[in-house]
C-alpha positions, 0 to 999 in steps of 0.5 A: 444361289451360291456358287464357289469354285473348288480346286482339288489336287491329288498327288502321288507317285506312279502306279499308286491309283491317283488317276483312278481316285481322280476319276472316281471323285469326278464321276461322283460329283457329276452324278450329284449334278455338279459341274466338273472341269477336269484338266488333262495330264498335259495341263499339269504344271502349265498354271491352268486350273 
């Protein structure tokens, strides 16, 4: 079994739907059985992945 860590970053200005897009991607990945770690907005800019 091969495991790989993938980091996906979504950028956009306020009100362009970036949070909605990130949540939809997260739901789809979890639906396929993948493990997802989603940092909160407070984690941004702190060097966490």
